[in-house]
N, C-alpha and C positions, 0 to 999 in steps of 0.2 A: 478256213471258210466260216466256221461257226462264229468265231470272233468278229469277222467282217460283217456278217449278217446282223449280229447283235448291235454293232455300232451303227449300221445303216438304219435299223429300226428305231434305235434310241434317238438318232438325229432326225429321223422322219417325224417322230412325235415332238421332239424339241422344236423343229421348224414349224410344224402345224400349230402347236400351242403358242409358240412365240409370235407367230404372225397374227394370231387372234389379238394379241396385245398391240403389236406394231400397227397393223392395218386398222384395228379398232381405234387406236389413238389418232391415227392420221385422219380417219373418216369422222370420228365422233367429236374430236376436239373443237372444231368451229361451233357446232351446236351447243356443246357443253359451255363454252366460253360465253355465248350469248344468252342461253337460257338459265344457267346457274350462276355464272360470275357477273352477268349483267353488262357485258361489254357491248358497245355499238359496233357496227360493221367495220369501221376503220380500225378501232382498237382490236377487234377480233382478228383482223387480217394480220396485223403485226404480231400479236400474241400467238397465233396459230402457226406462224412461219418460223419464229425464232428457235423453237426446240429442234426443228429439222435441220436448220443451219448448224446448230451445235452437234446434231447427230451425224451430219456429213463429216465433220472434223473427227468425231469419235470413230467412225468407220475407218477413216484414213490412218488414225493413230493406232488402232487395234492391231493391225498386221505387224507394225514395227514393234509394238510393246510385247505382243505374244511371241514373236521370234526372238526378241532380245532377252526377256526375263521369264517366259513361261513355256519354253520348249519342253515338251514331254509332260506338261501339266497345264495345258490350256484350259481345261475345265475349271481350274481354280480361278482363272481370270474371268471366265464366263459367269461362274456362280457369284463371284464378288460383284461384278458389274450388274448382274440381274438383281441381287439382293439390295445393293445400295441404290440402284436406279429405281427399283420398286418402292423403296422407302421414300425417295424423293418424289415419285409420282403420287404416293399416298399423301405425303405432306402437301403437295399441290392441291389436292382435293379438300384439304382441311383448313387452309388459310384463306382469308377474305381480301386482304389488301393486295393491290396490283403488284407492287415491287417484289414481295416475297414469293408470290405464286409464279411470277415470271421467272425468277431466279431458279426456283425448284423445278419447273418444267424444263428449263434449259439444262440443268444438271441431269435430270432424268433422260432427256434426249441424248446427251453426250454418252452417258453410261450404257443405256439400253442399246443404242446403235453400236457402241463399242463391243458389246457382247455378241451382236450379230456378226460383226467382222471376224471375231475369234471363232465363232461357231462354224463359219464357212471355211476356216483354215483346217478344221478337223478332218474332213474327208480326205484332204490332200496328204495328211501326215499319218492318218490312222488306217487307211485302206491300201491294200496292194494295188500296184499300178494298173493291173488289168480290170480292176473294179472301180477305179476312181470316177470315170465318166458315167457309168450306169448308176453307181451309188449316189453321186452328186445329183443326177437327174431325178432319182427316186426321192431323195431328201427334198429337193426343190418342189416336187409334186406335193409333198406334205405341206410345205409352206403355202402353196397356191390354194390347197384345200382349206387351210386355216383362214386365208384371206377371203375366200368365198363365203365361209360360214360366219364371218365376223358380224356383218350387218344384220344377218338373220337372227343370230343369237342375241345381239344387243337389243334389237327391236322387240324381240320376244320378252326379254327381261324387263325392259322399260314398260311394256304393256302390262306385264304382271304386277309391276310396281306402281300401277295407276298413274303413269306419266312422269315418274320421277327420273329425270334425265341423269341425275347423279348415279343412279343404279347401274347405268351402262359401264361405269368404271369398275364395278364388281366383276364384270366379265373379263376386263383387262387384267385385273389382279389374279383372277383364277387361271387365265392362260399363262401368265408369267410364272405362277407357282408350278403349274404342270410342266412347263418348259424346263425350269430349273431342276425339278425332281427327276425328269428324264435324263438330263445330263449327269446329275449326281449318281443315279442308280445305274444307268446304262452305259456310261463311257468309262473305260478302264485303259488309260493311255499307256501304262507301263507294259502291257501285254501286246501292244500294237506290233503286228508283223512289219509294217512300214518303218517304224522307229527302230526295231531290232535290225532290220536290213541296213538302215542308215548307219547304225552303230558299227555293224560288221564291216561296212565298206569304207566309211569315212572316219571312223574312230570317234563318232559323236553319239553319245548315249541319251541326249535330250535332258 
């Protein structure tokens, strides 16, 4: 039970902080593209939609990839996607020409949404069956809290930065860092009761 509670709380923080990044990106990207990158409405619509098209592919791919190559070590996949996706997102804020920043934001979308898919596989494999539903619901609540806080925090940071719209991305980077830290510190897959049971019954050790 102690292990399960630790996992649930770690993933609660992961979902809360991660959704600050994901919701913030979703809500803030159009404004950022117009105010900072200088795109018109038509160009913004295309540029703002592409990373989420790539993100949809990343979500679909993540389940297959995590089952095939990261059984018992999904947090490695999560951390790799968050780090590389964060670097791509950082690069996106630093380049000026349209081609490179479109490419970088699509890479970021693919990787960051891929990490989300792997994160949501964790409650199913780390928690005992009797706690999967309630645990996943509590984790999802953390994600919704993060989504609620996103625009409030970004607006506050931009105001403190005297209208610097680029400062909103600092909130996204902070959320991503906290999410990755929570996975790194709080998730220990080798000790999972669910994985141990799977190994005892089916001969699979992950």
